[in-house]
RODO-2510 file (C-alpha; in nm, 4 decimals, decimal comma):
residues 180
     n   res          X          Y          Z
     1     m     1,4750    -0,6534    -2,6174
     2     s     1,2499    -0,8527    -2,3890
     3     a     0,8937    -0,7520    -2,3133
     4     k     0,8339    -0,4893    -2,0482
     5     l     0,7109    -0,5913    -1,7056
     6     r     0,3547    -0,4792    -1,6429
     7     v     0,3399    -0,3100    -1,3003
     8     a     0,0410    -0,1929    -1,0974
     9     t     0,0291    -0,0016    -0,7703
    10     v    -0,2445     0,0594    -0,5164
    11     s    -0,2757     0,2450    -0,1880
    12     l    -0,5044     0,1203     0,0869
    13     a    -0,5073     0,2576     0,4450
    14     g    -0,1912     0,4625     0,4456
    15     c    -0,0620     0,8117     0,3753
    16     f     0,0527     0,7690     0,0136
    17     g     0,4127     0,8276     0,1245
    18     c     0,5344     0,5078    -0,0424
    19     h     0,4048     0,6247    -0,3789
    20     m     0,5748     0,9591    -0,3227
    21     s     0,9002     0,7808    -0,2429
    22     l     0,8708     0,5826    -0,5668
    23     l     0,8355     0,9116    -0,7529
    24     d     1,1444     1,0378    -0,5704
    25     i     1,3616     0,8195    -0,7925
    26     d     1,3336     1,1293    -1,0133
    27     e     1,4968     1,1006    -1,3568
    28     d     1,5619     0,7307    -1,2978
    29     l     1,1866     0,6904    -1,3470
    30     l     1,2487     0,7502    -1,7189
    31     e     1,5016     0,4662    -1,7291
    32     l     1,2610     0,2487    -1,5307
    33     l     0,9936     0,3116    -1,7955
    34     e     1,2217     0,1492    -2,0534
    35     h     1,1717    -0,1781    -1,8636
    36     i     0,8210    -0,1535    -1,7207
    37     e     0,4759    -0,0405    -1,8208
    38     f     0,2380     0,0895    -1,5552
    39     d    -0,1119    -0,0502    -1,5354
    40     r    -0,3271     0,0704    -1,2437
    41     s    -0,1378     0,3475    -1,0687
    42     p    -0,1768     0,7117    -0,9722
    43     l     0,0620     0,7737    -1,2625
    44     t    -0,1921     0,6351    -1,5106
    45     d    -0,5159     0,7131    -1,3243
    46     l    -0,6527     0,3711    -1,4255
    47     k    -0,9094     0,2602    -1,1672
    48     h    -0,8984    -0,1150    -1,2304
    49     c    -0,6041    -0,3495    -1,2506
    50     g    -0,5554    -0,5811    -1,5463
    51     p    -0,3244    -0,8837    -1,5440
    52     c     0,0181    -0,7688    -1,4212
    53     d     0,3609    -0,9126    -1,3605
    54     l     0,4205    -0,7084    -1,0471
    55     g     0,1908    -0,5408    -0,7963
    56     l     0,3120    -0,2876    -0,5401
    57     i     0,0680    -0,2392    -0,2552
    58     e     0,0983     0,0233     0,0154
    59     g    -0,1279     0,0661     0,3158
    60     g    -0,2914    -0,1730     0,5547
    61     l    -0,6486    -0,2956     0,5744
    62     c    -0,8907    -0,0842     0,7767
    63     n    -1,2234    -0,1392     0,5983
    64     a    -1,4180    -0,3803     0,3778
    65     e    -1,3293    -0,1856     0,0619
    66     n    -0,9572    -0,2343     0,1360
    67     i    -1,0125    -0,6102     0,1645
    68     h    -1,2045    -0,6242    -0,1628
    69     m    -0,9334    -0,4215    -0,3397
    70     l    -0,6572    -0,6412    -0,1953
    71     h    -0,8196    -0,9650    -0,3168
    72     e    -0,8819    -0,8187    -0,6636
    73     f    -0,5252    -0,6894    -0,6799
    74     r    -0,3760    -1,0238    -0,5688
    75     r    -0,5758    -1,2092    -0,8366
    76     q    -0,4358    -0,9820    -1,1081
    77     c    -0,0699    -0,9725    -0,9994
    78     k     0,1760    -1,2592    -1,0507
    79     v     0,4107    -1,1133    -0,7883
    80     l     0,2850    -0,9021    -0,4983
    81     v     0,5080    -0,6694    -0,2961
    82     a     0,3935    -0,5251     0,0375
    83     v     0,5511    -0,1788     0,0407
    84     g     0,6061     0,0159     0,3609
    85     a     0,5172    -0,0228     0,7256
    86     c     0,1401     0,0052     0,6791
    87     a     0,1219    -0,2848     0,4307
    88     i     0,3733    -0,4924     0,6263
    89     n     0,2484    -0,4486     0,9837
    90     g    -0,0419    -0,2016     0,9815
    91     g     0,1828     0,0999     1,0407
    92     l     0,0498     0,4172     1,1941
    93     p    -0,3186     0,3377     1,1216
    94     a    -0,2811     0,0281     1,3446
    95     q    -0,2200     0,2550     1,6436
    96     r    -0,5980     0,2374     1,6939
    97     n    -0,5865    -0,1418     1,7379
    98     h    -0,5626    -0,1229     2,1171
    99     l    -0,8911     0,0721     2,1328
   100     a    -1,2452    -0,0493     2,0717
   101     l    -1,3775     0,0769     1,7374
   102     g    -1,7100     0,1859     1,8913
   103     a    -1,5299     0,3906     2,1554
   104     i    -1,3192     0,5631     1,8899
   105     l    -1,6234     0,6545     1,6811
   106     h    -1,8076     0,7798     1,9884
   107     q    -1,5116     0,9937     2,0943
   108     v    -1,4631     1,1468     1,7508
   109     y    -1,8271     1,2072     1,6596
   110     r    -2,0299     1,2335     1,9805
   111     d    -1,8679     1,3301     2,3080
   112     g    -1,6921     1,6572     2,2347
   113     r    -1,3291     1,5445     2,2159
   114     g    -1,3081     1,4905     1,8419
   115     l    -1,3122     1,7154     1,5379
   116     a    -1,6753     1,6338     1,4569
   117     a    -1,7974     1,6516     1,8180
   118     g    -2,1709     1,6628     1,8629
   119     s    -2,2499     1,5069     1,5280
   120     t    -2,3951     1,1693     1,4405
   121     i    -2,1700     0,8718     1,3803
   122     p    -2,1811     0,8180     1,0023
   123     d    -2,4043     0,5299     0,9034
   124     d    -2,4344     0,5601     0,5276
   125     p    -2,4434     0,2395     0,3185
   126     e    -2,2054     0,4108     0,0724
   127     l    -1,9301     0,4156     0,3377
   128     p    -1,7102     0,1046     0,3603
   129     l    -1,7582    -0,1013     0,6759
   130     l    -1,4727    -0,0390     0,9189
   131     l    -1,2770    -0,3363     1,0519
   132     d    -1,2311    -0,3730     1,4274
   133     k    -0,8539    -0,3810     1,3763
   134     v    -0,6164    -0,2574     1,1074
   135     r    -0,4424    -0,5575     0,9534
   136     p    -0,1336    -0,6045     0,7360
   137     v    -0,1904    -0,7417     0,3859
   138     h    -0,0051    -1,0706     0,4411
   139     e    -0,2726    -1,1778     0,6901
   140     l    -0,5227    -1,2082     0,4044
   141     v    -0,3235    -1,2886     0,0897
   142     h     0,0111    -1,4347    -0,0083
   143     v     0,2821    -1,1685    -0,0359
   144     d     0,5914    -1,2529    -0,2395
   145     h     0,8214    -0,9724    -0,1221
   146     f     0,8346    -0,7061     0,1474
   147     l     0,9884    -0,3607     0,0994
   148     p     1,0089    -0,2112     0,4512
   149     g     1,0328     0,1499     0,5586
   150     c     0,8041     0,4382     0,6380
   151     p     0,8370     0,5016     0,3555
   152     p     1,1101     0,3011     0,1847
   153     s     1,3682     0,5383     0,0403
   154     a     1,3897     0,6191    -0,3294
   155     d     1,7243     0,4333    -0,3311
   156     a     1,5535     0,1262    -0,1841
   157     f     1,2869     0,1395    -0,4578
   158     r     1,5579     0,1819    -0,7209
   159     e     1,7545    -0,1208    -0,5962
   160     f     1,4463    -0,3362    -0,5329
   161     l     1,2854    -0,2739    -0,8726
   162     g     1,6208    -0,3003    -1,0485
   163     a     1,6694    -0,6492    -0,9054
   164     l     1,3202    -0,7619    -1,0067
   165     i     1,3640    -0,6229    -1,3594
   166     a     1,6980    -0,8057    -1,3880
   167     g     1,5350    -1,1282    -1,2681
   168     r     1,7323    -1,1335    -0,9412
   169     p     1,5818    -1,1821    -0,5978
   170     p     1,5625    -0,8370    -0,4378
   171     r     1,8004    -0,7917    -0,1421
   172     l     1,8311    -0,4795     0,0629
   173     d     2,0922    -0,4301     0,3306
   174     g     2,2735    -0,1555     0,5145
   175     p     2,1092     0,1866     0,4924
   176     l     1,8554     0,0634     0,2347
   177     l     1,6980    -0,1778     0,4837
   178     r     1,4959     0,0391     0,7207
   179     y     1,2133    -0,0395     0,9575
   180     d     1,1219     0,3161     1,0567
***
């Protein structure tokens, strides 16, 4: 038997739906574990990524911490997969891109239309610096594969990972290839 692939996952600015979809492969996850070993992942609760064969990244980039995490993750992963709409094109978080960041913060925290109306705009050095625009991961690092969907289905994960484990280029078509 050949060595197991070492796989890491990370979520940036997204909803965690892609990770949930991965878990939706249900009992096939047990078969998957015969071929892979998870490094950094919510399944392992490891906070730092070691050298990995495959990195699955969900979520776009909305702050400086996301950028730092992305660069660290890319350095550790031989193959990087952008998973889901947020990682591929910014997804729902990028809906703010047509607005000025200062105006958004003012609306939410100061002028009475947001949930924290009447409060001070947070300015704590512990908070990551927000980017003016939400960006997809491929704008900052090389991405080897894209797994589209919002989120990709469990069947798409099953097929995609199965191909990579078998050493085949992953190909999705028909109902597995979604851009919603």
